[in-house]
N, C-alpha and C positions, 0 to 999 in steps of 0.2 A: 213104263210111262203110258198113260193113256194118250193115244195119238189123236190130236186135234185134226179136224178135217181140213184145216187150212195149212197143215205141216206137209210140205212136199219136198223129201230129200232128193238131191241130185249131186252125188259126190263125183264131179268130173275130173278134177285136178289129178286125183290119184292115178288115173288112166294113162297119164303121160309117162309114168314109169319111173325108174330109179335114177335116171339122169337129171331129174328136176327136183327130187325131194329125198329126204331119209326118214324112215320110221322112227319114232321116239317114244319114250315113256315119260308121262306127266311126273313131276315131283310128288312125292308124298309129304304133305304138309301136316304139321302137328295140330292145326286147327282149320276149320273152315267156317268163317263168320260172314254171313252176307251183309254187305254194306250198301250195295247199290244194285238195283235191278230195273231196267228200263222196260217197264210194261208195255208202252206203246210200241217200241221196236219188237218186243216179243210177240206181240198180237200180229205184227205184219208178217211173221213167219210161222205162226201157229203154236208158239211155245208159251203164251201167256198163261195156260191152264196148268203149268207145272206147279206142284207143291214146293214149299221151301226145301223139303227133304230132297225132292227130285231135283230141284235147281242146283243144290249143292252138290248132288251126285254128278251132275253133268258139267258144272261150271266151277266146282271146287276140286273134285276128284277126276273130272274129265272122262267119266264112263261114257262110252259112245252112244249118240243118239240112234234111235231105230232106223235101220236101213240105210245108215249113213256111213262115213268112213269108219272102217273097223279099228282104227287108231290114229293118233295124230301124226302129222307130216311136218317136219322142219323143212322149209322151202330152201332151195339152193339159189344163190345169186352173187353177183359181184356188185361193185359200184365205185364211183368217184365220190370221194369224202372231202369236201373242201377242194375239189378239183385234182385231188391226188387219187389215182387208181388203187384200189384195194381188192386183190383177189381172195382174200381170207374171209369174205363176208358170208352171210346166210342167216337163217333164223336162229340167233344165239340165245334167245331167252323167250322164245314163243314158238307156236306152230299152228298150222291149219288144222283145226278141229272138226269142222263139218262145212258142208255146202248145202243150201236149200233155196227154194223158190219163193219169192215174195208173193204174198197173197195179192190177188187182184191183177197186178201187171205182169207177173211171172218172171221178174228180173232175177237172175242168179245172185245170191249173196253168200258171203263167206262169214263163218265164225272163226275168228283167229284170236290167239292169246298174246299176252305180254306178262312175263313174269312167272311162266309156267315150269321153269326148271332148265337144267343144262341140256345142251344138244352137241352134236359134233361140231357146231360153229360158234361155241360159247367163248372161245379164244381166252380161256382162263378165267372167264367171268362166272359169277355164281348162278346166272340164269334167273334171277330174282327181280321183282319190282318193288319199290318202296310204296307204302301205302299212300304217302304224300303224292308220288308220281301217278297213281291211279286217281286221285282226287283231281289233280290238275287236268288229266285227261277228260274226266267227266265234264269238268267246267268248260274246257276249251270246245269239245265236241258239241256240247249243248248250246253253247253261244254261237258257234259257227252255223249250226242248223238253223237256229232262230234268225240269223242274218242272211239265209238263203245261199249258203256256201255248200257245195257238194262236199260231204264229209262222212267219214265213218261215224258210227254212234257207240258210245261207251254202253255196251249191253249189260256187263255184269261186273262188279268188283267184290271180291271175296278176300277178307283179311285172313292171312295164314299163319300166323302165331310165331313167326321167326324174327330174330333180331339181325338187322343187316348193318353192315359197316360200309359207309360211303365217305368219300374224300370231300364232297362238295356240300355236304349238309350235316348237321349235328347227328352223331351215331353214339350208340346203336339206335336204329330207327325201325319202325314197324313195316311188315312186309305185307304184300298182296298179290293177287293174280287178277288181272284184267281180261275180259273177253270183249272184243269189239265186233260189230256187225258191219260189214263193208262189202262194196261192190266187187272188188277184185283186190287181189295181192300179186298180180302179174306186174312186176316191177321193170322199170327200164333196165335195171341191174340184172333181172332175170335173163334178158337178151344179151347182156354184156358177158355173162359167164360163158353162154354158148359160143358167142363171137370170139372171146379170148382163147378158148379152146379149139377155134376153128372148126367148129361143128355145124356146118352149113345144113346137114340133114336135121339136126335138132332146132336150129333156127326156123326151118320151114315148118317142122311139127309144132313149134311155139306160135308161129304166125297163124297156122291154120286153127289151132286151139283158141286163140284170142278172137279171131274172126267168127268162128262158129259158135262160140260160147257167148261172146259179149256184143258182137256186131254182125249178126246174121244178114242184115241188109247189105253187107259187103260180100257175101258168100260167092256171088257170081262175077265179082270183079276179076278181069283177066290177070291183074297184077296185085296179088293179095298184100305183099310187103309194102308197096307204095300206097296202097288203100288204107292199110292198117296205120301207117305213119300220117297220112293225111287226117285220118279220124282223130288220132291221138293228138295231133297239133291243135285241131280245133277244140278238143276238150281241155287241153292244157291251157289254152289261151283263155277259155271260159273260166276255169278254175282260178287262175292267176288274177283275172279281172274281179272275180268275186272276193278274193282275198284282199285286194286293193280297196275295194269299196267298203268292205268290212273293217278296214284299218287294221288288218291282221298281219303279223309277222311270223311266219312259221318257225324261222330259226335256222333250221337244218335242211336246206334243199339240196341234199345229195341225191344221186340217181337212184339209190336204193329206197328213197323216200317219195318217189313219183311213180304212179301207176298208169298203164295205158288207158284206163277208163276215165282218167282226169278226176280223181277223187282225192281229198285231202285226208291224211291219216298219220298216225304215229306222232303225238304231240309231246315233245320234249321241252325245250327252252322257248316256249312260245310267248308272244306278248300282244296285246292289242295296244294300238297307239293311244297315248294320253292326249296328243295333239298332232297336227299335221307336220311330219318331220321325215323327210325321205331319207335321212341318215340313221334313223332309229333302228337298233338292232335288238335281237332278243336274246342271243347266246352271248354269255360273258366271255366265251373264248373266240368269238368271232371278231378278232382284233383288227382286221382290215375292213370290216363292213361288207364282206362279200355278200351276205344275205340280209342285208339291211332292207327296210320297207321299199325304198325306191329302186333297188336293184332286183326285186323279185321277177319282174318280167324277163330282165336279161337272164337270170338264173334259170328260169323255166325254158327259155330258147336254148341256152347252153345244154341243158339236159337232153332236150330233143335233138340236138346235133349228135349227142353221143349215142342216142338211139338209132339215128340214121346211120351213123358210122358202123353199127353192127349189121344192119340190114343191107349194106353194100355187098356183103358176101353172097346175097341171094337176089339182089335187085339192081337195076340200072341206076347209077349214080346220079345222072342228070334228072331223072324223074324223082329221086329222092330229094335232091335239092329243090326242085320245083314245089314239092310238098312242103319242105321246110319253109320256103319263101311265103307260105300263106299264113305264117304265124303272125306277122305284123298286122295285116288287114284284120285277121280273126280277132287278134287282141283288142284293136282299136274298136271294133263293132261290139265286142263283149264288154269292154270297159264302158262304152257309152251306154249299152243296155243295163249294165249293172248299177250305174250311177243314177240312171233315170229311174230305175226301179226303187233304189234306196230313197229316193226323194218322193216316191209314190205318184210319179206322173205319167202321163200318156206321151210316148214318143212322137216327135213331129217329123223332122227329117234329119238326115245324118249331120248335116252342117249346123243346123239350130241346135241340135241335141249337144253336139260337141262344143259350141260357144258356151252353153249353160254349164256344161261339165267343167270347162276350163275356168270359167267364172267362179264355180263353187270351190275349186282347189285353190284359186287365188284368194278368195275370201277366208278360207280355212288357214291359209298360210300367213295372212296378214292379221288374223285374229289373235296370233300369239298364244302365249300361255293362258289367257283368259278364256279361250275357246277350244273346249275339248271336242274330239272327233265325233263321238257318238251323239251328244247333245245337239250338234249341228243338224244332223239328219232327222232326229227327233222332233226339233223345233219346226223344220220346214217340211215335214211330211205332208204330201198332197198338195203342196204349194200353198199352204194356209197362211198367208201373210199376217193376218189378223192375230192369229194364235201366237205366231212367232214373235211379233211385235209387242204382245201382251206378257211374254214370259220373262225369265231372269236374264236373258243376254240381249235384250232389246237394245240397249245402248251400243253394243258391238255391231249389231245389224244396222244401225242407224248411221254408221260411219261411211266414209267414202270407199272403204275396201268392199262394201256390199252393194254399191250403187248399180254396178253392171249386172250382178246377180239378179238383184230384185227387178230391175228392168226387163231382163230376158225371162224370168220367171213368170211375169204377167202374161206372156204369149202361150203358156202351157195350160193344158187341162189336168185336173187330178184324175188318177187312175184309181177306181174303186174307192172313192171317197168316204163310203160308209164304214171304212176301217178306222176312221177317226172317232167313231162312236165307241170304240173299244175303251174300257175303263182306264187302261195305261196311258192314254193319250190325254186324260185330265189330270195326270200327275205332273209335277214341276220338272222331274228329271227322268231320264230314260233308265232302262237296265243297262248297266256297263259291266265289263269284266277287266279291270286294271289289275295289275300285279299286286297292288296294296291290298285290294280286297281279297285276293286269292290267299294271301298270307293271313288276313283277319279271319277267314273262313277256316283255315287249317288249325289255327292256334286254339280254338275250343275242343277240337278232336284230339290234338296232341295234348293238351293239358288235363281235360276232363272227360274225354271220350264222348263229347257232345256233338252230336251230328245234326241237331236241329237246324242250326244256321245253314249249313249246306243245303239240306232238304228244301228249306225256305227259299234259299237263292235258286235252286233249280225249278221250284214252282213259279218263281218269277220269270225265269229264262223261258219256261213253257208258255206262260202267258204272253210274253213278248213275241214268241214265235207265232202265236195265233193272231196277235195283233198286227204285226207286220206283214204277215202272210206273203212272204217274198218268193217262196220256191214255187 
């Protein structure tokens, strides 16, 4: 492959050794048909110049990238799944393929897979991904990025020509392999595995790796485990607040789905809220609502407690508890900032901001079925009351439920009001991603191999990302 000047390989994880991963071989697929290629993400790591043939070689057959990992690594980890500990986890249908530096900022990024074949951790699974599952991840990651949520990006989707049997959807169904570009795959569960095995030495190695790789500003901290936990607490609070402001329900907030860098990834039964409902769940199997929309902050904190429990083997428990206690104020500040950002406003002071945020939630709740989540933020972006009151939901906003919100909003200034000049804000409705549309986008693919509606939707999401300019 012709190496782009912006391509900077840096395969660090493999240096941790065999206690943390297993070398594996990718599956040999009957076909490799390119269905999605994220060229903007590719340009960020110097891979946008790959030809289609080269792309399929690397992201369909997983031939190593130049000067990168010599082969894929299935990462080892444990985790709590719906609060039950599972020591049989690990990359069961994916692997770490490569690591490279982001152009410009120099941030280390991972290229990792989903659906790339069986590994020692497949637990009798086939190691494959349905094509529909890959499409769903493209949509989730794209929408979350547009809404300013720290997220992995769906880098590549290649259809692989196999018929898969699944119990929870019509079968046989088409197969695919997804590659995602993400900041890190060092999960809370990566630490849990070493703690379960009482390997304090490996916990120290893992802490040092995380600090030196992702948080070099913490390198001189005298107590690295506590410093790492404090950083992860802050980043997790930021992530959960961004989910909440986006009206996003991840669905499966197990400890193996949380990473120390505070980035969202691995989208299974996700949903975006149709309306404000704290009890709204994404997964049909979440019968108790453990990971419902309103309980996501609690889930994030519970997972952080499990991470702290691992670090007790190498750090003082009182100092770890002190770091954990930073979650509530960090989440409060992050939620305030996320909501003020979604409304396109300049922050005033903490108390006034929180009053406005509370009024917004109250209005959303009392708006009922007639007021969807995303249109509310679209209507009131940059605090433009005239625009909101000229729109299709003016009658709702004219009611008593929004009196306090409108009164408080009058005291705020717009942040970057020039964003309202984007053509998206001239439309009557925003870009949304409700489950009904996901099914509508999948139908022409399943019935006629028609990908045009999906690509058109992704173009609209990209336009929304530019219009909102939230990150």
